[in-house]
Chimera marker file (.cmm) of the C-alpha trace (Angstrom):
<marker_set name="trace">
<marker id="1" x="-23.815" y="-1.153" z="13.556" r="1" g="1" b="0" radius="0.5"/>
<marker id="2" x="-21.717" y="-0.515" z="16.676" r="1" g="1" b="0" radius="0.5"/>
<marker id="3" x="-20.937" y="2.956" z="18.023" r="1" g="1" b="0" radius="0.5"/>
<marker id="4" x="-17.554" y="1.760" z="19.321" r="1" g="1" b="0" radius="0.5"/>
<marker id="5" x="-14.542" y="3.375" z="17.631" r="1" g="1" b="0" radius="0.5"/>
<marker id="6" x="-12.828" y="1.171" z="15.067" r="1" g="1" b="0" radius="0.5"/>
<marker id="7" x="-9.359" y="-0.191" z="15.829" r="1" g="1" b="0" radius="0.5"/>
<marker id="8" x="-7.112" y="-1.876" z="13.288" r="1" g="1" b="0" radius="0.5"/>
<marker id="9" x="-3.581" y="-3.178" z="13.756" r="1" g="1" b="0" radius="0.5"/>
<marker id="10" x="-0.846" y="-5.177" z="12.080" r="1" g="1" b="0" radius="0.5"/>
<marker id="11" x="2.236" y="-6.505" z="13.843" r="1" g="1" b="0" radius="0.5"/>
<marker id="12" x="4.749" y="-7.727" z="11.262" r="1" g="1" b="0" radius="0.5"/>
<marker id="13" x="7.311" y="-8.830" z="13.851" r="1" g="1" b="0" radius="0.5"/>
<marker id="14" x="10.861" y="-8.589" z="12.496" r="1" g="1" b="0" radius="0.5"/>
<marker id="15" x="9.732" y="-8.251" z="8.864" r="1" g="1" b="0" radius="0.5"/>
<marker id="16" x="10.913" y="-5.333" z="6.749" r="1" g="1" b="0" radius="0.5"/>
<marker id="17" x="7.420" y="-4.448" z="5.454" r="1" g="1" b="0" radius="0.5"/>
<marker id="18" x="4.096" y="-4.113" z="7.273" r="1" g="1" b="0" radius="0.5"/>
<marker id="19" x="0.818" y="-3.358" z="5.526" r="1" g="1" b="0" radius="0.5"/>
<marker id="20" x="-2.501" y="-2.424" z="7.128" r="1" g="1" b="0" radius="0.5"/>
<marker id="21" x="-5.670" y="-1.938" z="5.097" r="1" g="1" b="0" radius="0.5"/>
<marker id="22" x="-8.602" y="-0.135" z="6.686" r="1" g="1" b="0" radius="0.5"/>
<marker id="23" x="-11.718" y="-1.085" z="4.735" r="1" g="1" b="0" radius="0.5"/>
<marker id="24" x="-14.166" y="1.504" z="3.471" r="1" g="1" b="0" radius="0.5"/>
<marker id="25" x="-17.397" y="2.323" z="5.291" r="1" g="1" b="0" radius="0.5"/>
<marker id="26" x="-20.495" y="2.818" z="3.177" r="1" g="1" b="0" radius="0.5"/>
<marker id="27" x="-22.272" y="4.659" z="6.003" r="1" g="1" b="0" radius="0.5"/>
<marker id="28" x="-19.983" y="7.339" z="7.424" r="1" g="1" b="0" radius="0.5"/>
<marker id="29" x="-16.861" y="9.483" z="7.307" r="1" g="1" b="0" radius="0.5"/>
<marker id="30" x="-14.085" y="8.450" z="9.742" r="1" g="1" b="0" radius="0.5"/>
<marker id="31" x="-10.897" y="9.978" z="11.111" r="1" g="1" b="0" radius="0.5"/>
<marker id="32" x="-8.067" y="7.692" z="12.239" r="1" g="1" b="0" radius="0.5"/>
<marker id="33" x="-4.943" y="8.307" z="14.287" r="1" g="1" b="0" radius="0.5"/>
<marker id="34" x="-2.239" y="6.186" z="12.650" r="1" g="1" b="0" radius="0.5"/>
<marker id="35" x="0.772" y="5.023" z="14.699" r="1" g="1" b="0" radius="0.5"/>
<marker id="36" x="3.771" y="3.259" z="13.182" r="1" g="1" b="0" radius="0.5"/>
<marker id="37" x="6.516" y="1.854" z="15.430" r="1" g="1" b="0" radius="0.5"/>
<marker id="38" x="9.817" y="0.305" z="14.387" r="1" g="1" b="0" radius="0.5"/>
<marker id="39" x="12.026" y="-1.303" z="17.059" r="1" g="1" b="0" radius="0.5"/>
<marker id="40" x="15.635" y="-2.361" z="16.435" r="1" g="1" b="0" radius="0.5"/>
<marker id="41" x="18.373" y="-3.978" z="18.525" r="1" g="1" b="0" radius="0.5"/>
<marker id="42" x="22.143" y="-3.613" z="18.284" r="1" g="1" b="0" radius="0.5"/>
<marker id="43" x="25.104" y="-5.297" z="19.866" r="1" g="1" b="0" radius="0.5"/>
<marker id="44" x="27.405" y="-3.295" z="22.103" r="1" g="1" b="0" radius="0.5"/>
<marker id="45" x="30.112" y="-3.720" z="19.447" r="1" g="1" b="0" radius="0.5"/>
<marker id="46" x="28.037" y="-2.453" z="16.491" r="1" g="1" b="0" radius="0.5"/>
<marker id="47" x="29.854" y="-0.010" z="14.234" r="1" g="1" b="0" radius="0.5"/>
<marker id="48" x="27.792" y="2.980" z="13.043" r="1" g="1" b="0" radius="0.5"/>
<marker id="49" x="24.356" y="1.297" z="13.250" r="1" g="1" b="0" radius="0.5"/>
<marker id="50" x="21.354" y="3.042" z="11.734" r="1" g="1" b="0" radius="0.5"/>
<marker id="51" x="17.684" y="2.393" z="11.102" r="1" g="1" b="0" radius="0.5"/>
<marker id="52" x="15.201" y="3.872" z="8.649" r="1" g="1" b="0" radius="0.5"/>
<marker id="53" x="11.423" y="3.985" z="8.424" r="1" g="1" b="0" radius="0.5"/>
<marker id="54" x="9.300" y="4.978" z="5.436" r="1" g="1" b="0" radius="0.5"/>
<marker id="55" x="5.512" y="5.334" z="5.728" r="1" g="1" b="0" radius="0.5"/>
<marker id="56" x="3.178" y="5.337" z="2.722" r="1" g="1" b="0" radius="0.5"/>
<marker id="57" x="-0.541" y="6.119" z="2.641" r="1" g="1" b="0" radius="0.5"/>
<marker id="58" x="-2.326" y="4.704" z="-0.406" r="1" g="1" b="0" radius="0.5"/>
<marker id="59" x="1.001" y="4.266" z="-2.204" r="1" g="1" b="0" radius="0.5"/>
<marker id="60" x="2.264" y="7.833" z="-1.647" r="1" g="1" b="0" radius="0.5"/>
<marker id="61" x="5.254" y="8.445" z="0.587" r="1" g="1" b="0" radius="0.5"/>
<marker id="62" x="4.050" y="10.332" z="3.639" r="1" g="1" b="0" radius="0.5"/>
<marker id="63" x="7.240" y="10.335" z="5.693" r="1" g="1" b="0" radius="0.5"/>
<marker id="64" x="10.765" y="8.928" z="5.731" r="1" g="1" b="0" radius="0.5"/>
<marker id="65" x="13.575" y="9.149" z="8.256" r="1" g="1" b="0" radius="0.5"/>
<marker id="66" x="16.973" y="7.493" z="8.760" r="1" g="1" b="0" radius="0.5"/>
<marker id="67" x="18.703" y="7.975" z="12.097" r="1" g="1" b="0" radius="0.5"/>
<marker id="68" x="21.774" y="6.621" z="13.879" r="1" g="1" b="0" radius="0.5"/>
<marker id="69" x="20.778" y="3.821" z="16.242" r="1" g="1" b="0" radius="0.5"/>
<marker id="70" x="21.317" y="4.749" z="19.894" r="1" g="1" b="0" radius="0.5"/>
<marker id="71" x="21.526" y="2.509" z="22.973" r="1" g="1" b="0" radius="0.5"/>
<marker id="72" x="24.222" y="0.148" z="21.711" r="1" g="1" b="0" radius="0.5"/>
<marker id="73" x="23.661" y="-3.295" z="23.181" r="1" g="1" b="0" radius="0.5"/>
<marker id="74" x="19.937" y="-2.588" z="23.611" r="1" g="1" b="0" radius="0.5"/>
<marker id="75" x="16.920" y="-1.398" z="21.611" r="1" g="1" b="0" radius="0.5"/>
<marker id="76" x="16.005" y="1.844" z="19.897" r="1" g="1" b="0" radius="0.5"/>
<marker id="77" x="12.821" y="2.947" z="18.142" r="1" g="1" b="0" radius="0.5"/>
<marker id="78" x="11.600" y="5.124" z="15.314" r="1" g="1" b="0" radius="0.5"/>
<marker id="79" x="7.960" y="6.212" z="15.491" r="1" g="1" b="0" radius="0.5"/>
<marker id="80" x="5.601" y="8.099" z="13.218" r="1" g="1" b="0" radius="0.5"/>
<marker id="81" x="2.084" y="9.353" z="13.891" r="1" g="1" b="0" radius="0.5"/>
<marker id="82" x="-0.429" y="11.025" z="11.580" r="1" g="1" b="0" radius="0.5"/>
<marker id="83" x="-4.159" y="11.502" z="11.037" r="1" g="1" b="0" radius="0.5"/>
<marker id="84" x="-6.112" y="10.166" z="8.109" r="1" g="1" b="0" radius="0.5"/>
<marker id="85" x="-9.560" y="11.465" z="7.163" r="1" g="1" b="0" radius="0.5"/>
<marker id="86" x="-11.554" y="8.824" z="5.277" r="1" g="1" b="0" radius="0.5"/>
<marker id="87" x="-14.668" y="9.889" z="3.441" r="1" g="1" b="0" radius="0.5"/>
<marker id="88" x="-17.684" y="7.654" z="2.917" r="1" g="1" b="0" radius="0.5"/>
<marker id="89" x="-16.658" y="4.715" z="0.748" r="1" g="1" b="0" radius="0.5"/>
<marker id="90" x="-12.926" y="5.427" z="1.136" r="1" g="1" b="0" radius="0.5"/>
<marker id="91" x="-10.490" y="2.721" z="2.268" r="1" g="1" b="0" radius="0.5"/>
<marker id="92" x="-6.890" y="3.341" z="3.345" r="1" g="1" b="0" radius="0.5"/>
<marker id="93" x="-3.748" y="1.281" z="2.837" r="1" g="1" b="0" radius="0.5"/>
<marker id="94" x="-0.886" y="2.054" z="5.225" r="1" g="1" b="0" radius="0.5"/>
<marker id="95" x="2.502" y="0.546" z="4.395" r="1" g="1" b="0" radius="0.5"/>
<marker id="96" x="5.638" y="0.782" z="6.538" r="1" g="1" b="0" radius="0.5"/>
<marker id="97" x="9.062" y="-0.120" z="5.145" r="1" g="1" b="0" radius="0.5"/>
<marker id="98" x="11.982" y="-0.689" z="7.521" r="1" g="1" b="0" radius="0.5"/>
<marker id="99" x="15.702" y="-0.774" z="6.753" r="1" g="1" b="0" radius="0.5"/>
<marker id="100" x="18.718" y="-1.291" z="9.013" r="1" g="1" b="0" radius="0.5"/>
<marker id="101" x="22.483" y="-1.068" z="8.951" r="1" g="1" b="0" radius="0.5"/>
<marker id="102" x="24.493" y="-2.942" z="11.639" r="1" g="1" b="0" radius="0.5"/>
<marker id="103" x="21.254" y="-3.420" z="13.599" r="1" g="1" b="0" radius="0.5"/>
<marker id="104" x="18.542" y="-6.091" z="13.740" r="1" g="1" b="0" radius="0.5"/>
<marker id="105" x="14.825" y="-5.597" z="13.221" r="1" g="1" b="0" radius="0.5"/>
<marker id="106" x="12.799" y="-6.534" z="16.302" r="1" g="1" b="0" radius="0.5"/>
<marker id="107" x="9.296" y="-5.238" z="15.610" r="1" g="1" b="0" radius="0.5"/>
<marker id="108" x="7.433" y="-3.313" z="12.929" r="1" g="1" b="0" radius="0.5"/>
<marker id="109" x="3.826" y="-2.471" z="13.792" r="1" g="1" b="0" radius="0.5"/>
<marker id="110" x="0.998" y="-0.272" z="12.544" r="1" g="1" b="0" radius="0.5"/>
<marker id="111" x="-2.047" y="0.693" z="14.599" r="1" g="1" b="0" radius="0.5"/>
<marker id="112" x="-5.041" y="2.800" z="13.597" r="1" g="1" b="0" radius="0.5"/>
<marker id="113" x="-7.621" y="4.078" z="16.051" r="1" g="1" b="0" radius="0.5"/>
<marker id="114" x="-10.750" y="5.949" z="15.062" r="1" g="1" b="0" radius="0.5"/>
<marker id="115" x="-11.050" y="9.365" z="16.730" r="1" g="1" b="0" radius="0.5"/>
<link id1="1" id2="2" r="1" g="1" b="0" radius="0.2"/>
<link id1="2" id2="3" r="1" g="1" b="0" radius="0.2"/>
<link id1="3" id2="4" r="1" g="1" b="0" radius="0.2"/>
<link id1="4" id2="5" r="1" g="1" b="0" radius="0.2"/>
<link id1="5" id2="6" r="1" g="1" b="0" radius="0.2"/>
<link id1="6" id2="7" r="1" g="1" b="0" radius="0.2"/>
<link id1="7" id2="8" r="1" g="1" b="0" radius="0.2"/>
<link id1="8" id2="9" r="1" g="1" b="0" radius="0.2"/>
<link id1="9" id2="10" r="1" g="1" b="0" radius="0.2"/>
<link id1="10" id2="11" r="1" g="1" b="0" radius="0.2"/>
<link id1="11" id2="12" r="1" g="1" b="0" radius="0.2"/>
<link id1="12" id2="13" r="1" g="1" b="0" radius="0.2"/>
<link id1="13" id2="14" r="1" g="1" b="0" radius="0.2"/>
<link id1="14" id2="15" r="1" g="1" b="0" radius="0.2"/>
<link id1="15" id2="16" r="1" g="1" b="0" radius="0.2"/>
<link id1="16" id2="17" r="1" g="1" b="0" radius="0.2"/>
<link id1="17" id2="18" r="1" g="1" b="0" radius="0.2"/>
<link id1="18" id2="19" r="1" g="1" b="0" radius="0.2"/>
<link id1="19" id2="20" r="1" g="1" b="0" radius="0.2"/>
<link id1="20" id2="21" r="1" g="1" b="0" radius="0.2"/>
<link id1="21" id2="22" r="1" g="1" b="0" radius="0.2"/>
<link id1="22" id2="23" r="1" g="1" b="0" radius="0.2"/>
<link id1="23" id2="24" r="1" g="1" b="0" radius="0.2"/>
<link id1="24" id2="25" r="1" g="1" b="0" radius="0.2"/>
<link id1="25" id2="26" r="1" g="1" b="0" radius="0.2"/>
<link id1="26" id2="27" r="1" g="1" b="0" radius="0.2"/>
<link id1="27" id2="28" r="1" g="1" b="0" radius="0.2"/>
<link id1="28" id2="29" r="1" g="1" b="0" radius="0.2"/>
<link id1="29" id2="30" r="1" g="1" b="0" radius="0.2"/>
<link id1="30" id2="31" r="1" g="1" b="0" radius="0.2"/>
<link id1="31" id2="32" r="1" g="1" b="0" radius="0.2"/>
<link id1="32" id2="33" r="1" g="1" b="0" radius="0.2"/>
<link id1="33" id2="34" r="1" g="1" b="0" radius="0.2"/>
<link id1="34" id2="35" r="1" g="1" b="0" radius="0.2"/>
<link id1="35" id2="36" r="1" g="1" b="0" radius="0.2"/>
<link id1="36" id2="37" r="1" g="1" b="0" radius="0.2"/>
<link id1="37" id2="38" r="1" g="1" b="0" radius="0.2"/>
<link id1="38" id2="39" r="1" g="1" b="0" radius="0.2"/>
<link id1="39" id2="40" r="1" g="1" b="0" radius="0.2"/>
<link id1="40" id2="41" r="1" g="1" b="0" radius="0.2"/>
<link id1="41" id2="42" r="1" g="1" b="0" radius="0.2"/>
<link id1="42" id2="43" r="1" g="1" b="0" radius="0.2"/>
<link id1="43" id2="44" r="1" g="1" b="0" radius="0.2"/>
<link id1="44" id2="45" r="1" g="1" b="0" radius="0.2"/>
<link id1="45" id2="46" r="1" g="1" b="0" radius="0.2"/>
<link id1="46" id2="47" r="1" g="1" b="0" radius="0.2"/>
<link id1="47" id2="48" r="1" g="1" b="0" radius="0.2"/>
<link id1="48" id2="49" r="1" g="1" b="0" radius="0.2"/>
<link id1="49" id2="50" r="1" g="1" b="0" radius="0.2"/>
<link id1="50" id2="51" r="1" g="1" b="0" radius="0.2"/>
<link id1="51" id2="52" r="1" g="1" b="0" radius="0.2"/>
<link id1="52" id2="53" r="1" g="1" b="0" radius="0.2"/>
<link id1="53" id2="54" r="1" g="1" b="0" radius="0.2"/>
<link id1="54" id2="55" r="1" g="1" b="0" radius="0.2"/>
<link id1="55" id2="56" r="1" g="1" b="0" radius="0.2"/>
<link id1="56" id2="57" r="1" g="1" b="0" radius="0.2"/>
<link id1="57" id2="58" r="1" g="1" b="0" radius="0.2"/>
<link id1="58" id2="59" r="1" g="1" b="0" radius="0.2"/>
<link id1="59" id2="60" r="1" g="1" b="0" radius="0.2"/>
<link id1="60" id2="61" r="1" g="1" b="0" radius="0.2"/>
<link id1="61" id2="62" r="1" g="1" b="0" radius="0.2"/>
<link id1="62" id2="63" r="1" g="1" b="0" radius="0.2"/>
<link id1="63" id2="64" r="1" g="1" b="0" radius="0.2"/>
<link id1="64" id2="65" r="1" g="1" b="0" radius="0.2"/>
<link id1="65" id2="66" r="1" g="1" b="0" radius="0.2"/>
<link id1="66" id2="67" r="1" g="1" b="0" radius="0.2"/>
<link id1="67" id2="68" r="1" g="1" b="0" radius="0.2"/>
<link id1="68" id2="69" r="1" g="1" b="0" radius="0.2"/>
<link id1="69" id2="70" r="1" g="1" b="0" radius="0.2"/>
<link id1="70" id2="71" r="1" g="1" b="0" radius="0.2"/>
<link id1="71" id2="72" r="1" g="1" b="0" radius="0.2"/>
<link id1="72" id2="73" r="1" g="1" b="0" radius="0.2"/>
<link id1="73" id2="74" r="1" g="1" b="0" radius="0.2"/>
<link id1="74" id2="75" r="1" g="1" b="0" radius="0.2"/>
<link id1="75" id2="76" r="1" g="1" b="0" radius="0.2"/>
<link id1="76" id2="77" r="1" g="1" b="0" radius="0.2"/>
<link id1="77" id2="78" r="1" g="1" b="0" radius="0.2"/>
<link id1="78" id2="79" r="1" g="1" b="0" radius="0.2"/>
<link id1="79" id2="80" r="1" g="1" b="0" radius="0.2"/>
<link id1="80" id2="81" r="1" g="1" b="0" radius="0.2"/>
<link id1="81" id2="82" r="1" g="1" b="0" radius="0.2"/>
<link id1="82" id2="83" r="1" g="1" b="0" radius="0.2"/>
<link id1="83" id2="84" r="1" g="1" b="0" radius="0.2"/>
<link id1="84" id2="85" r="1" g="1" b="0" radius="0.2"/>
<link id1="85" id2="86" r="1" g="1" b="0" radius="0.2"/>
<link id1="86" id2="87" r="1" g="1" b="0" radius="0.2"/>
<link id1="87" id2="88" r="1" g="1" b="0" radius="0.2"/>
<link id1="88" id2="89" r="1" g="1" b="0" radius="0.2"/>
<link id1="89" id2="90" r="1" g="1" b="0" radius="0.2"/>
<link id1="90" id2="91" r="1" g="1" b="0" radius="0.2"/>
<link id1="91" id2="92" r="1" g="1" b="0" radius="0.2"/>
<link id1="92" id2="93" r="1" g="1" b="0" radius="0.2"/>
<link id1="93" id2="94" r="1" g="1" b="0" radius="0.2"/>
<link id1="94" id2="95" r="1" g="1" b="0" radius="0.2"/>
<link id1="95" id2="96" r="1" g="1" b="0" radius="0.2"/>
<link id1="96" id2="97" r="1" g="1" b="0" radius="0.2"/>
<link id1="97" id2="98" r="1" g="1" b="0" radius="0.2"/>
<link id1="98" id2="99" r="1" g="1" b="0" radius="0.2"/>
<link id1="99" id2="100" r="1" g="1" b="0" radius="0.2"/>
<link id1="100" id2="101" r="1" g="1" b="0" radius="0.2"/>
<link id1="101" id2="102" r="1" g="1" b="0" radius="0.2"/>
<link id1="102" id2="103" r="1" g="1" b="0" radius="0.2"/>
<link id1="103" id2="104" r="1" g="1" b="0" radius="0.2"/>
<link id1="104" id2="105" r="1" g="1" b="0" radius="0.2"/>
<link id1="105" id2="106" r="1" g="1" b="0" radius="0.2"/>
<link id1="106" id2="107" r="1" g="1" b="0" radius="0.2"/>
<link id1="107" id2="108" r="1" g="1" b="0" radius="0.2"/>
<link id1="108" id2="109" r="1" g="1" b="0" radius="0.2"/>
<link id1="109" id2="110" r="1" g="1" b="0" radius="0.2"/>
<link id1="110" id2="111" r="1" g="1" b="0" radius="0.2"/>
<link id1="111" id2="112" r="1" g="1" b="0" radius="0.2"/>
<link id1="112" id2="113" r="1" g="1" b="0" radius="0.2"/>
<link id1="113" id2="114" r="1" g="1" b="0" radius="0.2"/>
<link id1="114" id2="115" r="1" g="1" b="0" radius="0.2"/>
</marker_set>
């Protein structure tokens, strides 16, 4: 068994849903820093663009936010970060759901790094 911290990631590209499953460990408790990043792009002519990100941990909504998209003609992001404490034998399923209005999805990614 390695002493290196675990790292898990899922890049869903321009998809509207990303799911990352961290498998259980039978030997030890672990704490993960979870990062979710949603990147969108708009045209300079976009009218009232917005983007929304919802994050679920094991099927329960953890966080949700809808904001007006800034930087018309370029990209904007919506990010969420949290900690997850996994006991021995406990797995974790992280799901990110992305929505847009007058904007285009560019990237939806989840990363988890053991602390």
